[in-house]
N, C-alpha and C positions, 0 to 999 in steps of 0.2 A: 434495757438501756445501756448496761454496763458492757455487755458483750459488743454492742455497736461502737462504744467509745473505743474498746481495745481494738476492733478492726479498724477504725479511722487513724488510730495511732500508728498501727503498722503499716498503713497506706502513706502517712506522712513520713514516716522513718524510711521507707523505701524512696520516696521522692528526694529526701535529703541525701541519700546515699548515691543515687544514680543520676540525677539531674545535673549536678555541676559538670560531670564529665560529657554530658550530652549537649550542654549550651554551645560551647565554643572552647577551643584549645586556648589557654590563657597565654598572655604575653605582658611583658612589663615595659610600658612606654617611658620615653625619656633617656637622657644619657647615662650610661654607666660611669661611675667615677674613675678618674685617671688622675693621678698626681701630676700637677704641672711641672714642667722642666725649669730648673733653677741652675744657673750656672754658678758653680762654686770655685773659689780660689784654691789654688793647689796648697797653699800654706797660710796660716795665720800671719798678719802684720807683726812685726817685731818677735816673730818666732825664732827661737835660737836653735840651730841645727835642724836635722830632718825629723819628719813626724815619726814618734815613737808608737810601737804596737800598744803599749798601755798609756794611760792618761791619769792625771791627777783626779779626774772625775771618777775614776774607777774606785777610788777609796770610800770606804764608810766614813762618815763625818767624825767618828771618834778616833779614827787613824789620821784624819787631816787637822784636827784641833786637839792637842793632847793635854791641855790643862784639865786636871780632874775636876776642879770646881766648876769650870765651863761645861764639862760633860755632864755633870750632876744637874746644872741649870737647864741644859737643853732636854735632858731626859724628863725633868719635871714639867717642862713646857710642851712637850709631846703628848703629856697626858691631860694637860690643863687648858691649853691655849684656845681661846674662843673662836679665833679665826679658823682654826683647824676643825673644830667642832661644826662651825657653820658649813665647811667644805664637805664634811662627811654627811651632814644632813642633806646637802644638795645632791650628793650622789644617791642617796636612798630615794630622794624625790624623783630624779631622773630615771632611776630603775623602775619605780612604780608607773611612771608615764609611758615607758617602754612596754610594760605588761598590758597597760590600759589600751595602747595602740594595737597590740597583737591580738587582744580579745576581740577586736572588730572583725577578724577573719573567722571567727567561730560562730556558731549558731546562737542567738540570742532568744532565750525562752523566758516567758513571763506567765502570769496567771492572773485571772480576775474572778472574784466571787462576790455574789451579792445576794441578799435575802431580804424581803420586806413583807409586812402584813398590814392589813387594813380592814376596817369594818365599815360597811356602806349601809345606809338606811334604804330599804325597798318599800315603797308605798304599795298596799294591796287594796282589794275592793272593800274589805270590812275593817282592815287594821293596817298598821304600819310595822314592818318586820325588818331585821338586820340580817346582813349576810357578810360573813367573815371569810376573807381570801388571802392567800399568800402567794408571792412570786419568788422564785429562787433561781439561780443560774451559776454555773461553774464552768470557766473556760481556761484552756491553755492556748497561748499564742506563741508562735515562733517565727522569727525572721533571720535570713541568712543571706548576706550579701556575697556574691561570687566575685572575687577579686580578680576579674577577667583582665583588666588593664594594669593591675599592679599598683594601684593607688594606695592600698593599705600597706603593701610590701615597701613602697617607697617611704611612706610615713614611718614604717618600723625602721628602715635604714636611717632615717634623720633622727629618731628617738635613740637608736643604738649609738649613733655618732655623738649624740649629746650627753649619753651616759659615759662614753669613753672619754670625751672631753672634760666632763666633771672629774673623772678620775684623774686625769692629767693636770687639771687645775688643782687637785688635792696634793699631787706630788709637788706642784709649784709652790703651794702654800708650806709645805713640809721644809722645801729647800729654802725658801725665803725666810721662814721661821729660825732654821738653824744658822743662816748667815746673818740675819739681823741681830740674833743673840750674840753670835761671836763678834760681830763688829761693835756692838754695844757694850759687850764686856771689855774688849780691848780699849774702847774709849774710857770706860770706868778706870781701868788700870792706868791709862795715861793721865786722867785727872789725878790719880793717887800720886803719880810721879810728879806732876806739876806741884801739887801740894807740898811734896817733900822738898823740891827746889825752893818753893816759897818760904817754907820753915827755915831752910838753910841760909836763904838770903836775908831773912829777918834777923838770924843769929849774927851774921857776919856785919849787916848794917848797924846792928846794935853795938857790935864791938868796935866798928869804926866810929860810931858816934861817941861812944865812951872815950876813945883815944883822942878825938879832936876836943871833946869837952874838957878832959883833964889837962890838955896842952892849953886850952884858952883860960881855964881858972889858974893854971901855973904861970900864966903870962908869957907863954912861949908862942901863941898864935892868936889870930883874930877870931872874932865870933862868927865870921861868915862860914867856915868849914863846919862849925857846929850846926848852923840852920840848914846847910845843905845836906849834911849827912842825916839830920833828923827828918827831912822831907822825904829822903830815899827811904828811911826806916818806915816812916808812915805808909808810903806807898806799897812797900812790901807787906805790911801788916794788913792792908786793905785787900790786897791779892789773896791772902788766906780766906778771908770772909767770902770772896767771890768763888774761890774753888771748893769752899765747904758747901756753898749752895749748889753748885753745878754737880758735885758728887752725889748729893742727896737726891737731886732731880734725876740724875742718871740711874740711880738704884730704883727710883720710882718707876722709871720707864721700862727697866728690865724686869721689875716685879710684874707689870701689867702684860708684858709679853709672855711671861711664864705663867699667868693665870692666877695670881695670888694678889692679896692687898699690898699696897706699897710697904716695903720694909728694906732692911738692911741686905746686902748681897754678900755671899761669902767669897773671898778671893783665894786664888791658888798662887800660881807663880807671879811674880812681879813682871812689869812691863819689860824690863832688860833681860829677864830670864826666859822669856817664851821662845819656843823652838817651832820650826816649821818643817813640814816634809818637803822633799824635792817636788818640783811641779811640771812634770812632762804634759803636753797639752794634747797628744794623740793627733788623730787625722781630722781635717775639716769635715769630711763626709759624716764622721760619728756625731757632730754636733746636731744634726737633724734627729737623730734618735735618742739624744740624751736630754735635750733641753724641753722641760715640760710646756713652756709656753709655745714652742714650735709644734709640739704634737698636738696641743690644744687648738692651735690655729688651723691644723690640718683637718682635725674632726669637724671644725666649722665649715670647711669646704665640703667634706662629705655630707654634712647635713644640708648645706645649701644646694648641692647637686641633687639630693634626694627631693628637695622642695621643688626643684625644676620639674622632676618627673611627676610629682603630685599634680602640679599646675597643668602638665600635659595631660595627665589622665582625667582631669575635669573636663575636657572637650568630649569625651566619650560617655555613652550612657552607663548608669550603674544598672546592674543586673542581679536580681536576687530572688529568693524564694521566701514566701510567706505562708504560714498555715495556721488554722485555728481548729480546735477540737474541744468540745465540752457538751454540756447538757443544760436544759432548762425545764422548769416544771411550774404548775400552777395548781394550787389547793384551793377549792371551795367548799366550806363547811364539812371539812375533813375528807373530801373526796379529792384525790390527788391524781394528776395526769402530768406526763412530761414527754420530752422528745430530746433526741441528740442533735448536735450541730457540728459539722466540720466542713472545712474548705481548705483548699491548697491551690497556690498559683504562683507562676512565675511572673516577676515584675521587671519592667525596663523603664527607666526614666532618664532623659537627657535633655541637653540644651538645644534649642533652635536659634533663638535670637536672644542675646544678653546685652546688647547696646556697647559691645566692646569690653565688658567686664573681664571675661575670661582671657582675652588678649592683653589686658593691662596687667592682670595677675602673672601671667607667663612671663612678660616683659620685666615685670618687678622682680621675679625670682631669678631670672637670667642676670639682671643687674646686680642683685645680691652676690650671686655667684661671682661675678667679676670683682665685687668688693672683698670677698673673702680671699680670692686668689692674690689681689694686691696686698691684703693685710698679711697673709701668709708669707709672701716674699719680703714684706717690710720687716716682720719679725725675725726673718733669717738675718737681714742685714744688721738688724739691731744686736743680734747675738754675736756677729763677728765683730761688731764695734766694741761691745762689752768685753769681749776676749782680747781685743788688741790694746784697748785701753788698760786692762789689768796687766798685760804683758810689758807694756811700756813704763807702766808705773813701777812694776818689779825691778825692772832693769835700771831705771835712772835713780831710784831711791837708794840702791846699794851705794852708788858713788855719792850721793848727796849725804847719807849717814856717815861715811867715811870722813868726807870733808868736815862736817860739822863735829865729829869726835876729835879731829885734829885741832879744829878752832877752839873747842872747850878746853882742851889740854893746854893750848898756848895761853888762853885767857886766865887760866887758873895760875899758871906760872907767872903771867904778867902781874897779877895782884900781888903775889909774893915779892917780885921785885920792886913794885911801886911802893909797898909798905917799907921795905929795906931802905930805898932812896929817900922816903919821907922822913923816916926816923934819923938818917944821916944827914938830913937837911939839904938833900941834892935835889928834891923836887917839891912841888906844891901838893896841897891837899886835892887839887882838881885831877892830878894824874891818878890818884888812889880811887877816887869816886868814878873816874871815867872807866878804869879796868873793871870795877865791880859792876857798874851798869851796862857794861857790854857783855859781861860773863853770863848772867841770868836770862836774858833774852835768847843767848845762843843755846843755852840748856833747855830752855822751853822748846826751842825749834828743833833740837835733837829729839825730845821726847815726842814732839808731834811727828816727826819723821819716822821714829820707830814705830809708832801707831800706824801711819800710813803704809808702812811695809807690811803689818799684819793684816790691815784691812785690804790691801791689794791681793794677798793670798785668799782671803775671804771672797773677794770680788771674782778672783779668777775660778774659784771652786763654783760659785754660782753661776758664773758666765758659761761654763763648761756643762752645766747640768749635773753637778756632783751628786753622788749616790744615786744614779739613774738605775742601777742594777739592784737596788734594794726594793723589796715589796713594802707596803706601807706598814705591814706588821714588823718587818725587820728594821725599821727605822729607830725603834727603840732598842738600844743595846742590851745584851744579855751576856752572861758568862760564855755562853755557846757561840755567839756571833762576834764576840770581842775577844777571842782567844788567838786570832791569827798574829802572824809576825808583825811588828810595828814597821812602819815605813821608815826609810832612812831620814835622819833629821839633820838640819842645819840651823845655825843660829841666824836670825833675821838680818844681820849685817853681812852674811857672806853666802 
């Protein structure tokens, strides 16, 4: 029996080698992917000057954001952040889905083994006897679908596109994580600056209150300036409580992004000491290969196109080879007999009438392709909007900061003049309080404008797809990849 099984195995092997070539020349039905044409503007709106060969997006993030405390924060987040870990796990899932789809194009071989024994009572002429018998079998089965119409190949195209799309999503998570941490860190520095202004205002309002209080008790003025200055002092004190709470909550939010329990956040340069690189934007066509969301949207189109091909292949019959080889035996009262089994066949199965199901599936996949094309074009438009918004913010905030700096300087001088006039009896208390109450809101607005300038740079880096030329491993800085020349720096106001 063993020699017969070996002979049958050789026969099956010969069929699996030669039959696929004899069935029919394969073809892949359905449309091949072609990227849709998208009309791109020659330059970004609010772009200054001609497009440069290099772009701000070519910089590694540690050259874009130079505060060492921020760099340490981002590096820790790249190791610990859970959104990033989720993205990595999804890449692994997509890779195994691709392997699973590819396996369908290979022979599928299985086995089946069974054995059983039984004792039967056999009545005789003079007595009742028993008979013991056993049945056993061992089989190998194989099935191989010939991918004549390209159904499996189209499924593999879709799975491959999903894998690449997940890798682009991971890059998007990396870029978003770096950008969110930078913006959140700058927000924390702005709260620190506001707290400094609040403490300064408390000290000044206390000094004004003491002045008015002394004059009142000295019989030189009424009680009204005292009550008004006290109210201003209490309001400034309340602002300190609000800012203390906001600082703690912002530290908590940054801690979660880093992937650690809520805690204090180390600071580096103060808000007013932050520096930024020059920000050339490059060409508009580069945006399509830099932005992770655009790349991921294109991979969705590739997968959708492959699904159309799968739906087209479902109209055609599936053709495959099936084979079985093995042996079976029966033993009765220690007497054993057996025989071998083998079979091989080419199978074809296809639809004749499905009630419109296949037509509906095909139209559904075509409609989904149209959806992904529209989503791709929408993503490109959003990328241009993000870039334009960041550029106009950069340009207008420079002038706004300059105006606010001038205003703050003037208001500080006006307080000094008001106090001199008040001491000389040439003005009322109202003039002093008015000057002080105008100064601190202007200083708060200046601090927020300084923040907005820094956030505009962060937004531009994200909008351009910053760090696009880094591999996922290179996103974490080392001495080797952080040894390049630093980019030119400018202060946020100029």
